[in-house]
C-alpha positions as semicolon CSV with decimal commas, in nm:
position;residue;x (nm);y (nm);z (nm)
1;M;0,400;2,742;0,275
2;D;0,076;2,799;0,085
3;R;-0,174;2,520;0,047
4;P;-0,314;2,446;-0,296
5;P;-0,670;2,567;-0,346
6;A;-0,944;2,334;-0,229
7;R;-1,111;2,132;-0,499
8;V;-1,394;1,884;-0,511
9;I;-1,288;1,524;-0,561
10;S;-1,551;1,252;-0,598
11;V;-1,485;0,909;-0,452
12;D;-1,689;0,587;-0,452
13;I;-1,727;0,398;-0,127
14;N;-1,953;0,094;-0,106
15;G;-2,134;0,192;-0,425
16;Q;-2,204;0,548;-0,307
17;R;-2,046;0,856;-0,462
18;Y;-1,914;1,117;-0,220
19;P;-1,793;1,460;-0,334
20;L;-1,517;1,581;-0,101
21;R;-1,384;1,936;-0,083
22;T;-1,016;1,903;0,002
23;H;-0,666;2,045;-0,032
24;L;-0,522;1,694;-0,047
25;D;-0,370;1,532;-0,355
26;P;-0,643;1,355;-0,559
27;D;-0,440;1,031;-0,583
28;Y;-0,397;1,027;-0,206
29;V;-0,771;1,083;-0,153
30;A;-0,844;0,801;-0,398
31;R;-0,615;0,567;-0,199
32;L;-0,789;0,668;0,126
33;A;-1,129;0,603;-0,028
34;A;-1,016;0,264;-0,163
35;F;-0,889;0,171;0,183
36;V;-1,218;0,270;0,350
37;D;-1,417;0,093;0,076
38;E;-1,219;-0,228;0,134
39;R;-1,271;-0,207;0,510
40;I;-1,645;-0,152;0,469
41;R;-1,669;-0,450;0,235
42;L;-1,479;-0,668;0,484
43;A;-1,704;-0,552;0,770
44;A;-2,011;-0,626;0,558
45;Q;-1,888;-0,983;0,505
46;E;-1,842;-1,029;0,881
47;T;-2,189;-0,913;0,984
48;L;-2,531;-1,045;0,896
49;S;-2,682;-0,699;0,924
50;G;-2,754;-0,518;0,601
51;D;-2,758;-0,188;0,791
52;L;-2,497;0,034;0,626
53;V;-2,455;0,248;0,938
54;K;-2,370;-0,058;1,148
55;V;-2,129;-0,181;0,882
56;A;-1,964;0,162;0,861
57;V;-1,927;0,175;1,241
58;L;-1,766;-0,172;1,242
59;A;-1,529;-0,062;0,965
60;A;-1,446;0,255;1,158
61;L;-1,373;0,051;1,472
62;N;-1,144;-0,179;1,273
63;I;-0,961;0,121;1,123
64;A;-0,932;0,283;1,470
65;D;-0,793;-0,043;1,610
66;E;-0,528;-0,055;1,338
67;Y;-0,442;0,311;1,398
68;F;-0,406;0,263;1,775
69;R;-0,190;-0,048;1,727
70;C;0,037;0,142;1,487
71;R;0,060;0,435;1,726
72;E;0,149;0,203;2,016
73;A;0,410;0,026;1,802
74;I;0,570;0,358;1,712
75;A;0,577;0,463;2,078
76;S;0,731;0,128;2,169
77;D;0,992;0,161;1,895
78;T;1,074;0,512;2,015
79;G;1,133;0,382;2,369
80;S;1,345;0,099;2,233
81;L;1,547;0,341;2,022
82;R;1,603;0,565;2,325
83;A;1,730;0,269;2,531
84;R;1,965;0,159;2,252
85;T;2,093;0,516;2,212
86;E;2,164;0,542;2,585
87;A;2,346;0,206;2,579
88;L;2,559;0,323;2,286
89;E;2,636;0,647;2,467
90;R;2,757;0,448;2,770
91;L;2,976;0,234;2,543
92;V;3,127;0,545;2,381
93;D;3,193;0,695;2,727
94;L;3,363;0,370;2,837
95;A;3,575;0,364;2,521
96;L;3,672;0,729;2,570
97;A;3,759;0,666;2,936
98;A;3,975;0,367;2,835
99;A;4,154;0,596;2,589
100;G;4,203;0,862;2,859
101;Q;3,954;1,105;2,704
102;P;3,669;1,287;2,883
103;P;3,315;1,151;2,830
104;A;3,128;1,261;2,519
105;D;2,902;1,493;2,724
106;G;3,207;1,676;2,864
107;R;3,175;1,557;3,226
């Protein structure tokens, strides 16, 4: 599948304009920029430092924390889903055995 041609999209983050060359949808890039802008503003409220680099690093750490928590939740859900699937498979095998049928996996 071919990617659309790269284009330059300008976004505003913390009062600064950033031109970005990207293949991504402009609306999606705008939502990303708005998210980062919000996180930088929240980090700026939580620190007394006026240093934009420190504020940006704090915002990046907060975003990374959220990402890692989401990733761990997905991994946990996947493990939970696997356990539930295996339990259902055992139930189906028991029901088939009670009906005199071979297990679903053919054993």
